[in-house]
N, C-alpha and C positions, 0 to 999 in steps of 0.2 A: 408421737402417739402415746407414749408413756405419761407425759405431762397432762395430756388431754384426758386420759382415762382416770388419772388421779383427781383431776378437777371435777369430773362427773361424780366421783365417789364422795368428794367433800360436800358436806351439808351440815345442817344443824341437827342436834339430837332431838328425838321424840317427834311429835307431829302425827298427822293422820293422812289418809288417802281417800277422801270422799270422791264419789263419781263426779266427773268434770262437767258433763252436760253442756259443753261449749259448742258442740257441732251445730246447734240450732241457729247460731248467729255468727260464728267465727269467720265465715267467708262472705257474710253479707255486707256490701258497701254501706256506708253511713248515709242516711237520708236526713233532710231537714224537715222538722215538724212545722206544719203551717201555723201561722199566727191565729190565735183565738181572741175572744172578745174581752176576757177578764183575766187579770194577773194579780196574784197576792205575793208580796215580797216581805217575808219575815225579817226583822231587824237583827235577829240573833242567829244567822246562818253560819257563824264561825265561833270558834272558841274565844273567850275573853269578853270584853264589854260589848253589848249590842250597839250597832251604829245609831247615830242620832239623825232624825229626819231634817232635811234642809228644804223641804217642799211643804206646801199646804194644800188642803182639799180644794178642788176646783182649778188648780194650777195645771197648765199644759206643760208636758215634758216631752223630750225627744229621745229616741232610741240611743242609748249610750250615755245619756246625761246623768250626772250624779244626783241621787235623790236622798242619800243619807251619808254622813261623814263619820270617820272613826271617832269613837268616844274616849279612846285611850291608846296607848302604844299597842297593846294586844287587842286590836280591833282593826276593822278595815271598812272601806267604802262600799256602798251599794248603789247600783246604777239601774236605770229603767231599761227593761228588755224590749220596750216598744215605744213608739210615739203615740201619745194619747193624753188622757187627763187623770190626775189624781182624784179618785172618788172618795177615799176615806183613809184615815189613819186610826187604827184601833186593833183590838184583839181579834185574831182570826185563827182558823184551824192550823195546827202544826202537824207534821207527819206522825209523830209518836202518840198523838191523842190529846195533847195539851193545847192550850191556846196561847198565841204569842203576838206581841205588838207588831203590827205589819202595816205596810203601805199597799193599798189596793188601787190598781190602775185599770182604767177602761181604755182599750186600744181604739185608735181612730181608724175606722174601717176604710177610709179613703186615703190614708197616708201610705207612702211607698215603703215605709219601714227601712229605708236605706240608712246605713250607719254613716253619720257625718260628724266626726270627732277630730280633735287636734292630737297629733302625736306628741308624746312627752319628749323631754330633752333626750338627746342621743345618749345612750348608755355608755358610750366610749368616753364621754367628757365628764362623767359623774364620779365623785368619790364614793367609797362604799357607803358612807353615812347618807349621802344624797341619793344614792341608788335605793337604799332602804326606804327613805322618805317618799321617793317617787313611786316605788312599787306599792306602798301602802295605799295609795289612791286608786290602784287598779282593781281592787275588789277580789284579787286572786287569793284563794286559800289552798291548803294542801288537799289535793283531789284524790288521795289514796284512802280517805275515810275520816281522818282526824279533824280536818277543817281548821287547822291552825293557820291564821293569816300568814301568807307566804313570806312576807318581809321579815317576820320575827326571827326565822332561822338564820338570817344573814346579818343580824346585829350581833357581832362577835365580841366576846370579852377581850380586853386588852391582852395581847400576848398570844392569843389563839391563832395558830397557823393551820390552814386547811390543806391537807395532802390529797385527799380523795373526794371527788364528787361522785355520788352514786345515783344513777337514774334507775328508778325502780319500775321495771316492766314485768314483774312476776304475775300480777293479776291472778292470784291463787284461788280466789273465791269461785266456787262452781257457778256456771251460767254466764258470768260477766265477761264481756269481750270488748268493752269500749276502749280500754288502754291498748289492747291488741290492734284495734283499727286505727288508733292514733299512730302507732309505730309503723303500720303499713301504709296508711294514707297521708299522714302528715310528717313524713320522715324529715323533710327539710326544716319544718318548724321546730321539731325536736332537736335536731342538730344545731340549729341557730340558737335555741334557748340554752343548750349546753355550752356553746361558745360564749354567750353572754355571762352565764354563771361562772364558768371556769375562769374567765378573765377577771371578773369583779372579785371573786373569792381568792384568786391566786392559787387555785388548786393545781397540783402537779399532774393529775391524771383523772379522767372520767371513766367509770366502769358502768356499762349498761347491763343490768342483770335481767335475763329473760328466761322463763321456764321453757323446757324443751318441747312443750306442746304448742309452741308458736314458731315453727320452723321458717315460715315466710317472713316474719318480722326479723328473725335472726339473719336470714339471708339478705334481705333488703338493706338493713342497717350496715352489715359488713361490706356490702357493695358500695354504699353511699359515703362511708367514712373515707375522707381523703387520706392517702398514704402519708405517714409522718405525723399525723395529728395524735395527741396523747389521749386517744379514746379507744376503748376496746369493748367488744361485746362478749359477755360470759354467759353461756347456756347453763341453766340450773336444773337440777332434778325436780320433777313435779311432785311437790309435797306441800301440804297445808300446815301452818301458815308461812309459806316461803316469803310472802310479801311483807311480813312484819319487819320493821326496821332492824331490830336486833338480830333476827334470824337471818336476814339477808346479809348483814355485815359479817356474821359468823360464816355463812356459806361462801361469800366472795373473798374475804380477807382473813378468815380464821381468827378474828378478833372478837372477844366477848366484851360487851359494854356493861360494866358493873352497875348494880342498882344504885340509883341516886345520881348517876352521871348521864350527860347527854353525849350523843355521838360527836358533836363538835369539840367536846373536851379531848377527844382522841384524834382530832384532825380530820373528821369525816362529816360531810353534809350529804343528806339523802333527800331526794325529791321524787315524787311520782312523775312518770313520763308525761302525763297530761298537764300537770302543773308546769313543767318546763316548757311545753309547747305553748301554754297560755301566756307565759312570760315573754316568749318570742312574739306573740301576737300584740301584746301591750306595747312593747318597744318598737315593733316593726310597723304597726298601723295605728296605734292608739286605741285599739279595741279593748275595752274593759271586760271583766268577766261577767257576761250577761247570758251566755248560752252554755248549757251543760250537755255533754255527750252521755247518753243513757242507753243501757242495754235493756230492752223490753223482751222478756222471755218467760219460760216456764210452761208447764203442761196446760195451763188455763188460757194461754194467749193464742189467738187465732193466727196472727201473722207476726212471729218473732222478728225483731228489728234492732238495729243500732241507729239511734236517732240523735240529732242535735236539737235540743229542746230549749226554748227561752225560759229562763228562770221565772218562777211564779206560775207556770202553766199548771192547771189542776190535773191531778193524776187521772181523773175521769176522762179528760180530753185526750190524754196520751193513749190510754187504753182504747178509746173510740177510734183513734187514727190507726191503731194496729188491728182493727177488726173486732174489737171488744173482747171481753173475757167470756169463757164458756159458762154455761148455766151451772155447772158443778164446781165453779171456783169458790173456795172457802176462805182463802186468805191471800192478801196482796202484801208483798214485802218490799220495802224500799231499801236498796242495797243488795248484798248477797245473802244467801240462805244461812250462812254460818254466823254472820255478825250483823245482819240487817235488822230493820225495825218493822214489825207489822203495822200497816196503815189502818188507823181507826176510822178514817173517812176518805172516800175517793175525792172529796173536795179539797183535800190537803194538796199543797203545791209542790212542784219540783223545786228543790233547793240546791245549794252549791255542793252538798255532799251526796246528792242522789245519783249514785253510780249505776243503779239498776232499779227496775220495777218488775217484780216477778210475781206471777199469778200461779197459785197452787190449788189443786183440787182436793176433794175429800180423801183421795188415796194418799197423797203426800202429807196431809195435815192431821191424819188420824193419830191421836195420841195413844201410844202403847201403854198398857197398864204398868204403873210404877211398882217396883218391888223393893224390898229392903236392900241396902248395900250389902254385898257379899264379900267385901274386902279383897276383891280380885286384883286391885292395883292397876287396872287398865287406864284409868284416868290419870294416874301418876305417870305411867309410861307415855301417855299422849301429851301431857303438858309440856310445851316447849320452854317454859320458865321454871321447870323443876319445882313447882309447888305441889301441895297435896290437896287436890280439888275435893276429894271426898270428905276430908276433915273440915275443909272450909265450908262445905255445904252443910255438914252437921252443926257446925258452930253458927252458921247463918240461921238455920231453923231455930236454934236456941237463943238467937239474938245476943250472942257472946261477941260483941263487936271489938272489944279491947283485945281479946285473945286473937281474933282474926287479924287485927293490925299487927300484933306481935309476930305472927308467922307470915307477914308480908303480903296480906291480901291485896294491898294497893298496887303491887307489882303485876297483878293479873291484868291482861289486856282484853279479857273476855272474848277470846278467839272461838270458843265453843268446842275445842277439841275434846274436852272432858265429857261433855254431854253426848257428843257424837260417838264416843267409844264406850259409853256406859251400858253394860248388858242388862242392868236393872231399870233402864229408862228413867233415871233420876235427872230432873232438870237442873243439873249442877250449876251451869253458868248463869242461869236465870236467878238462882238463889244467891249466888255470889254478886251478881249485878245489883240486885235489890239491896243487899247488905252494904255494898259500897256506896250506893246512893244515900242510904240512911246515915252512914258514917259521915259523908260530906255534909248532909243537912244538919247533923248534930254539931259539926265543926263550925258551920256558918252561924248556927244559932248561939 
């Protein structure tokens, strides 16, 4: 009991405790979203180079068929979520308000939409390099929010030995419960994916980190892990941003990942639990990544739900399936409320990183009056990366980007803890995010 109590006390420093709002969907079984008539598949649904189309307008495609290939190593394939016809390749709405080169597909209303694909080679027979190559064709990205093509993490530098595989089941963003449902409903797929990765990476042990507000997931996984397997479930204190990779590594292993290094440099690979389950699907059935599990929630949603949604489905159709949004809905966010993106148009599609669709009313979106910074230090106390957010915000307003770089602005993960904790209602993370975007644009120019 002493060791257990010590474990519960161990955590990362700083962070915040927003209201969880998970009860709306935490216990709701996942439903499948019905197919609709039109799908839009942006080619840049992942970090790195956008995928290159391998289809042409007018071409018939089948559910699960590859429609775009990787354009570089840091890139991945894109597959059709439905059987139908390619109607256009051009610029279409992207969730953040921009327009992105996309493939538009019209679904065949008479098709069964049955998945008929070939399984890839057995993972057991693949070298690590071949495993990486085969996985790149799956279309799987990191489903915790970063959208890094999944295979990239497993391309290890020579001499790197992986000791720990971490399965991230924290899901610390308020409202979101899709990872929770994966752990409860798709336990076998998660454990099979862990077996695959542990074997290919040569990891000595797998640790599944789950926040304590998901007791059913903790209980089910502990019950299903076979005795003697080098896998353990570690319950974690509920604190945001517990799901950040560096914060989870600190909580689980008491190891700090220095700036400029990757976790793999310290013998650690971390994946979101949904990513791991998707890898099991790919090698088990040949199913590429064409469906996204999405939490649809918030005060403006008539019927909150956990849904499996084909990629490319317009947000408008998802909301309609959930009974529509209320008349006083003022903002729809893709992702979680802390790090998500407000949707500029409901015609924007569900993409690989769409963990949630949240509708908020005037009550939640009312912007409080902004006051001058009172130097209270709450944002500094909240920042898990030990930055000085208030100073960064002042520098961002003054466009002093070189000074921001000097004090490590690029280490900011934009978790939003600073804005959440600010008593003066200063949009700190938004200022920092805009400044970082300008810094990157200037660097590219």
